[in-house]
PyMOL CGO cylinders between C-alpha atoms (Angstrom):
from pymol import cmd
from pymol.cgo import CYLINDER

trace = [
    CYLINDER, 85.62, 109.79, 164.70, 88.11, 112.90, 165.22, 0.3, 1, 1, 1, 1, 1, 1,
    CYLINDER, 88.11, 112.90, 165.22, 87.47, 115.22, 162.69, 0.3, 1, 1, 1, 1, 1, 1,
    CYLINDER, 87.47, 115.22, 162.69, 90.78, 116.79, 161.35, 0.3, 1, 1, 1, 1, 1, 1,
    CYLINDER, 90.78, 116.79, 161.35, 91.08, 120.47, 161.70, 0.3, 1, 1, 1, 1, 1, 1,
    CYLINDER, 91.08, 120.47, 161.70, 91.61, 122.60, 158.73, 0.3, 1, 1, 1, 1, 1, 1,
    CYLINDER, 91.61, 122.60, 158.73, 95.39, 124.03, 158.01, 0.3, 1, 1, 1, 1, 1, 1,
    CYLINDER, 95.39, 124.03, 158.01, 96.77, 126.51, 155.81, 0.3, 1, 1, 1, 1, 1, 1,
    CYLINDER, 96.77, 126.51, 155.81, 97.77, 124.01, 153.16, 0.3, 1, 1, 1, 1, 1, 1,
    CYLINDER, 97.77, 124.01, 153.16, 93.77, 122.56, 153.26, 0.3, 1, 1, 1, 1, 1, 1,
    CYLINDER, 93.77, 122.56, 153.26, 92.90, 126.46, 152.66, 0.3, 1, 1, 1, 1, 1, 1,
    CYLINDER, 92.90, 126.46, 152.66, 95.37, 126.68, 149.81, 0.3, 1, 1, 1, 1, 1, 1,
    CYLINDER, 95.37, 126.68, 149.81, 93.91, 123.47, 148.23, 0.3, 1, 1, 1, 1, 1, 1,
    CYLINDER, 93.91, 123.47, 148.23, 90.23, 125.04, 148.17, 0.3, 1, 1, 1, 1, 1, 1,
    CYLINDER, 90.23, 125.04, 148.17, 91.53, 128.24, 146.84, 0.3, 1, 1, 1, 1, 1, 1,
    CYLINDER, 91.53, 128.24, 146.84, 93.57, 126.50, 143.91, 0.3, 1, 1, 1, 1, 1, 1,
    CYLINDER, 93.57, 126.50, 143.91, 92.20, 122.87, 143.26, 0.3, 1, 1, 1, 1, 1, 1,
    CYLINDER, 92.20, 122.87, 143.26, 88.57, 122.77, 144.40, 0.3, 1, 1, 1, 1, 1, 1,
    CYLINDER, 88.57, 122.77, 144.40, 87.14, 126.50, 144.49, 0.3, 1, 1, 1, 1, 1, 1,
    CYLINDER, 87.14, 126.50, 144.49, 84.03, 125.62, 146.54, 0.3, 1, 1, 1, 1, 1, 1,
    CYLINDER, 84.03, 125.62, 146.54, 81.84, 128.65, 146.66, 0.3, 1, 1, 1, 1, 1, 1,
    CYLINDER, 81.84, 128.65, 146.66, 80.19, 127.44, 150.06, 0.3, 1, 1, 1, 1, 1, 1,
    CYLINDER, 80.19, 127.44, 150.06, 83.64, 126.73, 151.54, 0.3, 1, 1, 1, 1, 1, 1,
    CYLINDER, 83.64, 126.73, 151.54, 83.73, 129.70, 153.82, 0.3, 1, 1, 1, 1, 1, 1,
    CYLINDER, 83.73, 129.70, 153.82, 79.98, 128.95, 155.06, 0.3, 1, 1, 1, 1, 1, 1,
    CYLINDER, 79.98, 128.95, 155.06, 80.64, 125.11, 155.45, 0.3, 1, 1, 1, 1, 1, 1,
    CYLINDER, 80.64, 125.11, 155.45, 83.85, 125.02, 157.52, 0.3, 1, 1, 1, 1, 1, 1,
    CYLINDER, 83.85, 125.02, 157.52, 83.62, 125.28, 161.54, 0.3, 1, 1, 1, 1, 1, 1,
    CYLINDER, 83.62, 125.28, 161.54, 84.71, 128.16, 163.53, 0.3, 1, 1, 1, 1, 1, 1,
    CYLINDER, 84.71, 128.16, 163.53, 87.89, 126.34, 164.55, 0.3, 1, 1, 1, 1, 1, 1,
    CYLINDER, 87.89, 126.34, 164.55, 88.69, 126.01, 160.87, 0.3, 1, 1, 1, 1, 1, 1,
    CYLINDER, 88.69, 126.01, 160.87, 88.30, 129.86, 160.16, 0.3, 1, 1, 1, 1, 1, 1,
    CYLINDER, 88.30, 129.86, 160.16, 90.70, 130.58, 162.80, 0.3, 1, 1, 1, 1, 1, 1,
    CYLINDER, 90.70, 130.58, 162.80, 93.24, 128.49, 161.11, 0.3, 1, 1, 1, 1, 1, 1,
    CYLINDER, 93.24, 128.49, 161.11, 93.28, 130.99, 158.25, 0.3, 1, 1, 1, 1, 1, 1,
    CYLINDER, 93.28, 130.99, 158.25, 95.61, 133.72, 158.13, 0.3, 1, 1, 1, 1, 1, 1,
    CYLINDER, 95.61, 133.72, 158.13, 95.10, 136.42, 155.35, 0.3, 1, 1, 1, 1, 1, 1,
    CYLINDER, 95.10, 136.42, 155.35, 99.12, 137.15, 155.00, 0.3, 1, 1, 1, 1, 1, 1,
    CYLINDER, 99.12, 137.15, 155.00, 99.96, 133.23, 155.16, 0.3, 1, 1, 1, 1, 1, 1,
    CYLINDER, 99.96, 133.23, 155.16, 97.82, 132.76, 152.36, 0.3, 1, 1, 1, 1, 1, 1,
    CYLINDER, 97.82, 132.76, 152.36, 99.02, 135.66, 150.29, 0.3, 1, 1, 1, 1, 1, 1,
    CYLINDER, 99.02, 135.66, 150.29, 102.50, 134.56, 151.22, 0.3, 1, 1, 1, 1, 1, 1,
    CYLINDER, 102.50, 134.56, 151.22, 102.06, 131.28, 149.90, 0.3, 1, 1, 1, 1, 1, 1,
    CYLINDER, 102.06, 131.28, 149.90, 100.12, 131.96, 147.02, 0.3, 1, 1, 1, 1, 1, 1,
    CYLINDER, 100.12, 131.96, 147.02, 103.15, 134.49, 146.00, 0.3, 1, 1, 1, 1, 1, 1,
    CYLINDER, 103.15, 134.49, 146.00, 105.07, 131.44, 145.44, 0.3, 1, 1, 1, 1, 1, 1,
    CYLINDER, 105.07, 131.44, 145.44, 104.05, 131.17, 142.15, 0.3, 1, 1, 1, 1, 1, 1,
    CYLINDER, 104.05, 131.17, 142.15, 105.92, 133.70, 140.05, 0.3, 1, 1, 1, 1, 1, 1,
    CYLINDER, 105.92, 133.70, 140.05, 102.84, 133.99, 137.88, 0.3, 1, 1, 1, 1, 1, 1,
    CYLINDER, 102.84, 133.99, 137.88, 100.92, 135.34, 140.84, 0.3, 1, 1, 1, 1, 1, 1,
    CYLINDER, 100.92, 135.34, 140.84, 103.14, 137.59, 142.58, 0.3, 1, 1, 1, 1, 1, 1,
    CYLINDER, 103.14, 137.59, 142.58, 101.83, 140.91, 141.01, 0.3, 1, 1, 1, 1, 1, 1,
    CYLINDER, 101.83, 140.91, 141.01, 98.28, 139.77, 141.64, 0.3, 1, 1, 1, 1, 1, 1,
    CYLINDER, 98.28, 139.77, 141.64, 98.80, 138.99, 144.99, 0.3, 1, 1, 1, 1, 1, 1,
    CYLINDER, 98.80, 138.99, 144.99, 100.61, 142.02, 145.62, 0.3, 1, 1, 1, 1, 1, 1,
    CYLINDER, 100.61, 142.02, 145.62, 97.67, 144.14, 144.19, 0.3, 1, 1, 1, 1, 1, 1,
    CYLINDER, 97.67, 144.14, 144.19, 95.02, 141.85, 146.26, 0.3, 1, 1, 1, 1, 1, 1,
    CYLINDER, 95.02, 141.85, 146.26, 97.08, 142.15, 149.65, 0.3, 1, 1, 1, 1, 1, 1,
    CYLINDER, 97.08, 142.15, 149.65, 96.74, 146.15, 149.64, 0.3, 1, 1, 1, 1, 1, 1,
    CYLINDER, 96.74, 146.15, 149.64, 92.91, 145.98, 150.26, 0.3, 1, 1, 1, 1, 1, 1,
    CYLINDER, 92.91, 145.98, 150.26, 91.85, 145.05, 153.97, 0.3, 1, 1, 1, 1, 1, 1,
    CYLINDER, 91.85, 145.05, 153.97, 89.70, 141.94, 153.20, 0.3, 1, 1, 1, 1, 1, 1,
    CYLINDER, 89.70, 141.94, 153.20, 88.04, 139.65, 155.56, 0.3, 1, 1, 1, 1, 1, 1,
    CYLINDER, 88.04, 139.65, 155.56, 88.84, 136.00, 155.01, 0.3, 1, 1, 1, 1, 1, 1,
    CYLINDER, 88.84, 136.00, 155.01, 85.85, 135.29, 153.40, 0.3, 1, 1, 1, 1, 1, 1,
    CYLINDER, 85.85, 135.29, 153.40, 86.16, 137.94, 151.00, 0.3, 1, 1, 1, 1, 1, 1,
    CYLINDER, 86.16, 137.94, 151.00, 89.66, 137.03, 150.25, 0.3, 1, 1, 1, 1, 1, 1,
    CYLINDER, 89.66, 137.03, 150.25, 88.75, 133.34, 149.44, 0.3, 1, 1, 1, 1, 1, 1,
    CYLINDER, 88.75, 133.34, 149.44, 86.36, 134.74, 147.26, 0.3, 1, 1, 1, 1, 1, 1,
    CYLINDER, 86.36, 134.74, 147.26, 88.70, 137.16, 145.35, 0.3, 1, 1, 1, 1, 1, 1,
    CYLINDER, 88.70, 137.16, 145.35, 91.09, 134.30, 144.83, 0.3, 1, 1, 1, 1, 1, 1,
    CYLINDER, 91.09, 134.30, 144.83, 88.62, 131.77, 144.00, 0.3, 1, 1, 1, 1, 1, 1,
    CYLINDER, 88.62, 131.77, 144.00, 87.18, 134.16, 141.26, 0.3, 1, 1, 1, 1, 1, 1,
    CYLINDER, 87.18, 134.16, 141.26, 90.49, 135.13, 139.93, 0.3, 1, 1, 1, 1, 1, 1,
    CYLINDER, 90.49, 135.13, 139.93, 92.62, 132.08, 140.03, 0.3, 1, 1, 1, 1, 1, 1,
    CYLINDER, 92.62, 132.08, 140.03, 92.41, 129.12, 137.59, 0.3, 1, 1, 1, 1, 1, 1,
    CYLINDER, 92.41, 129.12, 137.59, 90.71, 125.84, 139.11, 0.3, 1, 1, 1, 1, 1, 1,
    CYLINDER, 90.71, 125.84, 139.11, 93.62, 123.68, 138.96, 0.3, 1, 1, 1, 1, 1, 1,
    CYLINDER, 93.62, 123.68, 138.96, 95.85, 121.92, 141.08, 0.3, 1, 1, 1, 1, 1, 1,
    CYLINDER, 95.85, 121.92, 141.08, 99.25, 124.05, 141.94, 0.3, 1, 1, 1, 1, 1, 1,
    CYLINDER, 99.25, 124.05, 141.94, 102.46, 123.31, 143.18, 0.3, 1, 1, 1, 1, 1, 1,
    CYLINDER, 102.46, 123.31, 143.18, 103.42, 126.29, 145.27, 0.3, 1, 1, 1, 1, 1, 1,
    CYLINDER, 103.42, 126.29, 145.27, 107.11, 125.80, 146.58, 0.3, 1, 1, 1, 1, 1, 1,
    CYLINDER, 107.11, 125.80, 146.58, 107.84, 127.72, 149.36, 0.3, 1, 1, 1, 1, 1, 1,
    CYLINDER, 107.84, 127.72, 149.36, 110.99, 129.72, 149.54, 0.3, 1, 1, 1, 1, 1, 1,
    CYLINDER, 110.99, 129.72, 149.54, 112.82, 130.00, 152.61, 0.3, 1, 1, 1, 1, 1, 1,
    CYLINDER, 112.82, 130.00, 152.61, 115.77, 131.23, 154.34, 0.3, 1, 1, 1, 1, 1, 1,
    CYLINDER, 115.77, 131.23, 154.34, 118.59, 128.78, 155.88, 0.3, 1, 1, 1, 1, 1, 1,
    CYLINDER, 118.59, 128.78, 155.88, 117.65, 125.19, 157.12, 0.3, 1, 1, 1, 1, 1, 1,
    CYLINDER, 117.65, 125.19, 157.12, 118.66, 125.34, 160.64, 0.3, 1, 1, 1, 1, 1, 1,
    CYLINDER, 118.66, 125.34, 160.64, 115.83, 124.91, 163.27, 0.3, 1, 1, 1, 1, 1, 1,
    CYLINDER, 115.83, 124.91, 163.27, 115.22, 127.66, 165.62, 0.3, 1, 1, 1, 1, 1, 1,
    CYLINDER, 115.22, 127.66, 165.62, 113.17, 125.99, 168.12, 0.3, 1, 1, 1, 1, 1, 1,
    CYLINDER, 113.17, 125.99, 168.12, 113.90, 122.41, 169.79, 0.3, 1, 1, 1, 1, 1, 1,
    CYLINDER, 113.90, 122.41, 169.79, 113.04, 119.19, 167.70, 0.3, 1, 1, 1, 1, 1, 1,
    CYLINDER, 113.04, 119.19, 167.70, 109.39, 118.90, 169.59, 0.3, 1, 1, 1, 1, 1, 1,
    CYLINDER, 109.39, 118.90, 169.59, 108.40, 122.04, 168.43, 0.3, 1, 1, 1, 1, 1, 1,
    CYLINDER, 108.40, 122.04, 168.43, 108.61, 120.62, 164.75, 0.3, 1, 1, 1, 1, 1, 1,
    CYLINDER, 108.61, 120.62, 164.75, 107.25, 117.39, 165.57, 0.3, 1, 1, 1, 1, 1, 1,
    CYLINDER, 107.25, 117.39, 165.57, 104.14, 118.76, 167.05, 0.3, 1, 1, 1, 1, 1, 1,
    CYLINDER, 104.14, 118.76, 167.05, 103.56, 120.90, 164.14, 0.3, 1, 1, 1, 1, 1, 1,
    CYLINDER, 103.56, 120.90, 164.14, 104.02, 118.14, 161.90, 0.3, 1, 1, 1, 1, 1, 1,
    CYLINDER, 104.02, 118.14, 161.90, 101.50, 116.10, 163.72, 0.3, 1, 1, 1, 1, 1, 1,
    CYLINDER, 101.50, 116.10, 163.72, 99.25, 118.79, 163.72, 0.3, 1, 1, 1, 1, 1, 1,
    CYLINDER, 99.25, 118.79, 163.72, 99.31, 119.70, 160.28, 0.3, 1, 1, 1, 1, 1, 1,
    CYLINDER, 99.31, 119.70, 160.28, 99.87, 115.97, 159.50, 0.3, 1, 1, 1, 1, 1, 1,
    CYLINDER, 99.87, 115.97, 159.50, 103.10, 116.66, 157.10, 0.3, 1, 1, 1, 1, 1, 1,
    CYLINDER, 103.10, 116.66, 157.10, 106.45, 116.34, 157.02, 0.3, 1, 1, 1, 1, 1, 1,
    CYLINDER, 106.45, 116.34, 157.02, 109.33, 117.46, 159.15, 0.3, 1, 1, 1, 1, 1, 1,
    CYLINDER, 109.33, 117.46, 159.15, 110.52, 119.38, 156.38, 0.3, 1, 1, 1, 1, 1, 1,
    CYLINDER, 110.52, 119.38, 156.38, 107.10, 120.84, 155.81, 0.3, 1, 1, 1, 1, 1, 1,
    CYLINDER, 107.10, 120.84, 155.81, 106.44, 121.52, 159.57, 0.3, 1, 1, 1, 1, 1, 1,
    CYLINDER, 106.44, 121.52, 159.57, 110.00, 123.60, 159.67, 0.3, 1, 1, 1, 1, 1, 1,
    CYLINDER, 110.00, 123.60, 159.67, 108.47, 125.65, 156.59, 0.3, 1, 1, 1, 1, 1, 1,
    CYLINDER, 108.47, 125.65, 156.59, 105.39, 125.92, 158.50, 0.3, 1, 1, 1, 1, 1, 1,
    CYLINDER, 105.39, 125.92, 158.50, 106.96, 127.11, 161.77, 0.3, 1, 1, 1, 1, 1, 1,
    CYLINDER, 106.96, 127.11, 161.77, 108.89, 129.84, 159.73, 0.3, 1, 1, 1, 1, 1, 1,
    CYLINDER, 108.89, 129.84, 159.73, 105.84, 131.03, 158.17, 0.3, 1, 1, 1, 1, 1, 1,
    CYLINDER, 105.84, 131.03, 158.17, 103.81, 131.10, 161.43, 0.3, 1, 1, 1, 1, 1, 1,
    CYLINDER, 103.81, 131.10, 161.43, 107.04, 133.05, 162.92, 0.3, 1, 1, 1, 1, 1, 1,
    CYLINDER, 107.04, 133.05, 162.92, 106.82, 135.46, 159.96, 0.3, 1, 1, 1, 1, 1, 1,
    CYLINDER, 106.82, 135.46, 159.96, 102.96, 136.12, 160.05, 0.3, 1, 1, 1, 1, 1, 1,
    CYLINDER, 102.96, 136.12, 160.05, 101.05, 138.54, 161.95, 0.3, 1, 1, 1, 1, 1, 1,
    CYLINDER, 101.05, 138.54, 161.95, 99.66, 136.76, 164.96, 0.3, 1, 1, 1, 1, 1, 1,
    CYLINDER, 99.66, 136.76, 164.96, 101.44, 133.77, 163.70, 0.3, 1, 1, 1, 1, 1, 1,
    CYLINDER, 101.44, 133.77, 163.70, 103.58, 133.18, 166.97, 0.3, 1, 1, 1, 1, 1, 1,
    CYLINDER, 103.58, 133.18, 166.97, 100.57, 133.28, 169.05, 0.3, 1, 1, 1, 1, 1, 1,
    CYLINDER, 100.57, 133.28, 169.05, 98.94, 130.65, 166.89, 0.3, 1, 1, 1, 1, 1, 1,
    CYLINDER, 98.94, 130.65, 166.89, 101.97, 128.50, 166.93, 0.3, 1, 1, 1, 1, 1, 1,
    CYLINDER, 101.97, 128.50, 166.93, 101.83, 128.75, 170.93, 0.3, 1, 1, 1, 1, 1, 1,
    CYLINDER, 101.83, 128.75, 170.93, 98.19, 127.67, 170.44, 0.3, 1, 1, 1, 1, 1, 1,
    CYLINDER, 98.19, 127.67, 170.44, 99.14, 124.68, 168.59, 0.3, 1, 1, 1, 1, 1, 1,
    CYLINDER, 99.14, 124.68, 168.59, 101.91, 123.58, 171.30, 0.3, 1, 1, 1, 1, 1, 1,
    CYLINDER, 101.91, 123.58, 171.30, 99.51, 124.10, 174.09, 0.3, 1, 1, 1, 1, 1, 1,
    CYLINDER, 99.51, 124.10, 174.09, 96.74, 121.92, 172.35, 0.3, 1, 1, 1, 1, 1, 1,
    CYLINDER, 96.74, 121.92, 172.35, 99.16, 119.12, 172.08, 0.3, 1, 1, 1, 1, 1, 1,
    CYLINDER, 99.16, 119.12, 172.08, 100.32, 119.29, 176.04, 0.3, 1, 1, 1, 1, 1, 1,
    CYLINDER, 100.32, 119.29, 176.04, 102.96, 121.72, 176.34, 0.3, 1, 1, 1, 1, 1, 1,
    CYLINDER, 102.96, 121.72, 176.34, 102.35, 124.87, 178.96, 0.3, 1, 1, 1, 1, 1, 1,
    CYLINDER, 102.35, 124.87, 178.96, 102.61, 128.52, 178.00, 0.3, 1, 1, 1, 1, 1, 1,
    CYLINDER, 102.61, 128.52, 178.00, 105.94, 128.56, 180.18, 0.3, 1, 1, 1, 1, 1, 1,
    CYLINDER, 105.94, 128.56, 180.18, 107.45, 126.07, 178.00, 0.3, 1, 1, 1, 1, 1, 1,
    CYLINDER, 107.45, 126.07, 178.00, 106.57, 128.04, 174.95, 0.3, 1, 1, 1, 1, 1, 1,
    CYLINDER, 106.57, 128.04, 174.95, 107.90, 131.41, 176.69, 0.3, 1, 1, 1, 1, 1, 1,
    CYLINDER, 107.90, 131.41, 176.69, 111.15, 129.75, 177.43, 0.3, 1, 1, 1, 1, 1, 1,
    CYLINDER, 111.15, 129.75, 177.43, 111.93, 128.99, 173.60, 0.3, 1, 1, 1, 1, 1, 1,
    CYLINDER, 111.93, 128.99, 173.60, 110.73, 132.55, 172.84, 0.3, 1, 1, 1, 1, 1, 1,
    CYLINDER, 110.73, 132.55, 172.84, 107.21, 132.09, 171.78, 0.3, 1, 1, 1, 1, 1, 1,
]
cmd.load_cgo(trace, "trace")
């Protein structure tokens, strides 16, 4: 049985909907690597009621475990709809990039497009995106050719 690696969306669900106090201690090191403070802050800030809170929290250089604790202590435990506000719809990379991201995150192509844009904007996100592509059989050279 293959265990699915946690994605940004799994982490967000834990912060908003589940709020397990032992979450950070229970997940694997690989799952911890998929966490990005920038991406978590960016995604949570999509809820207008939380913009000021996220803006305040992101001023502090918190470790991922600390950021998780802060948000689970402050935010209400409730399933939230966090619509990602994105730029234009055109794809910057070849279709295979979005197909791999969709497969990796187990999401739709539209969500994969949003995720690629978020990876692109996050600190270290392009390296993370490259790692995902390499995990699915692409070479470093292929990634370099498309600008990653």
